C-alpha positions as CSV (number, residue, x, y, z in Angstrom):
1,M,86.8,30.0,134.2
2,A,88.1,30.8,130.8
3,I,84.7,30.0,129.2
4,A,83.0,32.4,131.6
5,S,85.5,35.1,130.8
6,S,85.0,34.5,127.1
7,D,81.2,34.8,127.5
8,T,81.5,38.0,129.5
9,A,83.8,39.5,126.8
10,I,81.3,38.5,124.1
11,R,78.4,40.1,126.0
12,T,80.5,43.2,126.6
13,G,81.4,43.4,122.9
14,R,77.7,43.1,121.9
15,F,76.6,45.7,124.4
16,T,79.3,48.1,123.2
17,R,78.4,47.5,119.6
18,T,74.7,48.0,120.2
19,L,75.4,51.2,122.2
20,I,77.6,52.6,119.3
21,Y,74.8,51.8,116.8
22,V,72.2,53.5,118.9
23,V,74.3,56.6,119.4
24,L,75.1,56.8,115.6
25,I,71.4,56.3,114.7
26,L,70.4,59.2,117.1
27,F,73.1,61.4,115.5
28,V,71.8,60.5,112.0
29,L,68.2,61.3,113.0
30,F,69.2,64.6,114.5
31,Y,71.3,65.5,111.5
32,M,68.6,64.5,109.0
33,L,65.8,66.4,110.9
34,P,66.2,69.6,108.9
35,L,66.0,67.7,105.6
36,Y,62.9,65.9,106.8
37,V,61.2,69.2,107.7
38,M,62.1,70.6,104.3
39,L,60.8,67.6,102.4
40,V,57.5,67.1,104.2
41,N,56.7,70.8,104.2
42,S,57.5,71.1,100.5
43,V,54.6,68.8,99.6
44,K,52.0,70.3,101.9
45,P,49.4,73.0,101.2
46,L,50.4,76.2,102.9
47,G,47.4,75.9,105.3
48,E,48.8,72.8,106.9
49,I,52.1,74.6,107.7
50,T,50.6,77.8,109.1
51,G,48.2,75.7,111.1
52,G,51.0,74.3,113.2
53,G,51.6,71.0,111.5
54,M,55.2,71.6,110.4
55,M,56.6,68.3,111.9
56,S,53.7,66.1,110.8
57,L,53.4,64.2,107.6
58,P,51.2,65.8,104.9
59,T,47.5,65.0,104.9
60,A,47.0,66.4,101.5
61,F,50.0,65.6,99.3
62,T,50.8,68.2,96.5
63,L,53.6,69.0,94.2
64,E,52.3,72.4,93.4
65,P,55.0,74.1,95.6
66,W,57.7,72.4,93.5
67,A,56.2,73.5,90.3
68,K,55.7,77.1,91.5
69,A,59.3,77.3,92.9
70,W,60.7,76.0,89.6
71,S,58.6,78.0,87.1
72,T,56.3,80.7,88.4
73,A,57.6,82.0,91.7
74,Q,58.2,85.8,91.8
75,I,61.9,86.4,92.1
76,G,62.7,89.2,89.8
77,V,60.5,91.5,87.7
78,E,58.9,88.5,86.0
79,P,57.5,85.5,87.7
80,T,60.0,83.1,86.2
81,G,60.7,80.8,89.2
82,L,64.2,79.4,89.9
83,Q,64.6,77.8,86.4
84,P,66.6,80.5,84.6
85,Y,68.8,81.0,87.6
86,F,69.4,77.3,87.8
87,W,70.8,77.4,84.3
88,N,72.8,80.5,85.2
89,S,74.5,78.4,87.9
90,I,75.1,75.5,85.5
91,S,76.7,77.8,82.9
92,M,78.9,79.3,85.7
93,V,79.9,76.1,87.5
94,V,80.7,73.8,84.6
95,P,83.4,75.9,82.9
96,A,84.8,77.1,86.3
97,V,85.2,73.5,87.5
98,V,86.7,72.3,84.2
99,I,89.1,75.3,83.9
100,S,90.3,75.3,87.5
101,T,90.7,71.5,87.5
102,T,92.7,71.5,84.3
103,L,94.9,74.4,85.5
104,G,95.4,72.6,88.8
105,A,96.5,69.4,87.1
106,L,99.0,71.3,84.9
107,N,100.4,73.2,87.8
108,G,100.8,70.0,89.9
109,Y,102.5,68.4,86.9
110,I,104.9,71.3,86.5
111,L,105.6,71.7,90.2
112,T,106.6,68.0,90.6
113,K,108.0,66.9,87.3
114,W,109.4,70.1,85.7
115,R,111.1,71.7,88.7
116,F,112.6,75.2,88.3
117,R,114.2,77.7,90.5
118,G,111.7,79.3,92.9
119,D,109.0,76.6,92.4
120,T,108.7,76.0,96.1
121,I,108.1,79.7,96.7
122,L,105.6,79.8,93.9
123,F,103.7,76.9,95.4
124,G,103.8,78.5,98.8
125,L,102.2,81.6,97.5
126,M,99.5,79.6,95.7
127,L,98.9,77.7,98.9
128,F,98.7,81.0,100.8
129,S,95.9,82.1,98.5
130,C,93.7,79.3,99.7
131,F,93.5,80.9,103.1
132,I,92.6,84.5,101.9
133,P,89.0,85.3,103.1
134,F,86.5,86.0,100.3
135,Q,85.7,89.4,101.8
136,I,89.3,90.7,101.3
137,V,89.3,90.2,97.5
138,L,85.9,91.8,96.8
139,I,87.1,95.3,96.0
140,P,90.2,94.4,94.0
141,M,88.2,91.7,92.1
142,A,85.4,94.2,91.3
143,A,88.0,96.7,90.0
144,I,89.6,94.0,87.8
145,L,86.2,92.8,86.4
146,G,85.3,96.4,85.7
147,K,88.5,97.0,83.7
148,L,87.9,93.7,81.8
149,G,84.3,94.6,81.0
150,L,83.0,91.5,82.8
151,S,81.0,93.1,85.7
152,G,77.6,91.6,86.3
153,S,78.2,88.7,83.8
154,T,78.5,85.0,84.1
155,A,81.9,85.1,82.5
156,G,83.0,87.4,85.3
157,L,81.8,84.9,87.9
158,V,83.6,82.1,86.1
159,L,86.9,84.1,86.2
160,V,86.5,84.8,89.9
161,H,85.9,81.2,90.8
162,V,88.8,80.0,88.6
163,V,91.2,82.4,90.3
164,Y,90.0,81.5,93.7
165,G,89.9,77.8,93.1
166,V,93.2,77.2,91.3
167,G,95.1,77.3,94.6
168,F,93.1,74.3,96.0
169,S,93.3,72.3,92.7
170,T,97.0,72.9,92.5
171,L,97.5,71.7,96.1
172,Y,95.5,68.5,95.4
173,F,97.3,67.6,92.1
174,R,100.7,68.6,93.4
175,N,100.4,66.2,96.4
176,Y,99.0,63.5,94.2
177,Y,101.8,63.7,91.5
178,A,104.6,64.1,94.1
179,A,105.0,60.3,94.4
180,F,104.4,59.5,90.7
181,P,107.6,57.8,89.4
182,T,109.7,60.5,87.8
183,E,111.6,57.8,85.9
184,L,108.6,57.3,83.7
185,V,108.6,61.0,82.8
186,R,112.3,60.9,82.1
187,A,111.9,57.7,80.0
188,A,109.2,59.4,78.0
189,Q,111.4,62.4,77.4
190,I,114.2,60.2,76.1
191,D,111.6,58.6,73.7
192,G,110.9,62.0,72.3
193,A,107.6,62.7,74.1
194,G,106.9,66.4,74.7
195,F,105.4,68.3,77.6
196,F,101.7,67.8,76.8
197,Q,102.2,64.2,75.5
198,I,103.7,63.2,78.8
199,F,100.9,64.9,80.7
200,W,98.1,63.5,78.5
201,R,99.3,60.0,78.0
202,I,101.1,59.2,81.3
203,L,100.0,61.3,84.2
204,L,96.3,62.1,83.3
205,P,95.2,58.5,82.9
206,S,96.3,57.7,86.4
207,S,94.7,60.9,87.9
208,G,91.1,59.6,88.2
209,P,90.8,59.7,92.0
210,I,92.2,63.2,92.5
211,I,90.2,64.5,89.6
212,V,87.0,63.3,91.4
213,V,88.2,65.0,94.6
214,C,88.9,68.3,92.8
215,V,85.6,68.3,90.8
216,I,83.5,67.6,93.9
217,W,85.3,70.2,96.0
218,Q,85.1,72.9,93.3
219,F,81.6,72.0,92.3
220,T,80.3,72.2,95.8
221,N,82.1,75.5,96.7
222,I,81.1,77.2,93.5
223,W,77.5,76.1,93.4
224,N,76.9,77.0,97.1
225,D,78.7,80.4,96.9
226,F,76.5,83.3,97.7
227,L,79.0,86.2,98.4
228,F,80.6,86.3,94.9
229,G,77.2,85.8,93.3
230,A,75.6,88.6,95.2
231,S,78.6,90.9,94.6
232,F,79.5,90.3,91.0
233,A,76.2,89.2,89.4
234,S,73.1,91.3,88.8
235,G,69.5,90.9,87.7
236,D,68.7,88.0,85.5
237,G,72.3,86.9,85.5
238,A,72.3,86.0,89.2
239,P,73.1,82.4,90.2
240,M,70.8,80.0,92.0
241,T,71.8,80.9,95.6
242,V,71.1,84.6,95.0
243,A,67.8,83.9,93.4
244,L,66.8,81.6,96.3
245,N,67.7,84.3,98.8
246,N,65.5,86.8,96.8
247,L,62.7,84.3,96.9
248,V,62.8,83.6,100.6
249,Q,63.5,87.3,101.6
250,S,60.7,88.7,99.5
251,S,58.6,91.1,101.6
252,T,55.6,91.2,99.2
253,G,52.5,89.0,99.5
254,V,52.1,85.9,101.7
255,K,55.1,84.0,102.9
256,E,54.8,80.7,101.0
257,Y,56.9,78.5,103.2
258,N,56.1,75.3,101.2
259,V,57.5,77.0,98.0
260,H,60.5,78.2,99.9
261,F,61.3,74.7,101.2
262,A,60.9,73.3,97.7
263,G,63.2,76.0,96.3
264,A,65.8,75.2,98.9
265,I,65.8,71.5,98.0
266,L,66.0,72.4,94.3
267,A,69.0,74.6,95.0
268,A,70.7,71.8,97.0
269,M,69.9,69.0,94.6
270,P,72.9,69.2,92.3
271,T,75.4,69.0,95.1
272,L,73.5,66.1,96.7
273,L,73.5,64.3,93.4
274,V,77.2,64.8,92.9
275,Y,78.0,63.4,96.3
276,I,75.6,60.4,95.8
277,V,77.2,59.6,92.4
278,A,80.9,60.2,93.2
279,G,81.1,60.6,97.0
280,R,82.6,57.1,97.5
281,Y,85.6,58.2,95.4
282,F,86.1,61.5,97.4
283,V,87.7,60.0,100.5
284,R,89.6,57.5,98.4
285,G,91.1,60.3,96.4
286,L,92.0,62.4,99.4
287,M,93.7,59.4,101.1
288,A,95.6,58.7,97.8
289,G,96.8,62.3,97.7
290,S,97.8,62.3,101.3
291,V,99.7,59.1,101.1
292,K,101.4,60.0,97.9
293,G,102.2,63.5,99.2
């Protein structure tokens, strides 16, 4: 009787496991379907797409849509493709991520190890800034950029994203540093270490997981942003997302869907690469921050 019950339990467990895998595979296939459509149609001649073969594999493989999307597609006045706008986004994202991550680390360090009167209120206000919708800050931000002479420039976009991202980065680092032994900081002070020495030699070397979380979060948000790019950049200084929109929404000539698909993949490629390279550390860093917080 016990053996029969054991066999039944094993069969039930196998059936449940198989059912779970089947459901997960179906979800993966459904989720990956848009990427499949983009990939297969980005390497087809336009005639295959317009002829109704959007879901089928290409019969005539070509990389011409990729080359055109990158270097010769008509986006602005000149047929430059997405290449210059890609570098615009790189020159915007890299400094914005570095500055906002550095400021968040310093803020988290101060708010946990150099407490002062009103620090909780200050942190609450910074946390509140994380929930302010983008649309609310457009007009005041435009006025500030105009007074600073940064309107329509990459430096202006960097400033916007640093201001908007420092609340999130402060939250991450503050939660991560909250459980860091304060005794180590006090001992370093007794040994004569200063503010930046403690930060650089004690806290920062142990901050790898949360730095990865902050970098991935900031990089993804800043790279994929369209609203700030469309509002505060202009002409040849536009980021990749704005240029892609201009390419897809162009009303002149034939709609080259294969070029549009290739351009969309090119625009998404940096964030995909970031997640592939560092994605396994993302959840680890978040869990470390939540446990330590």
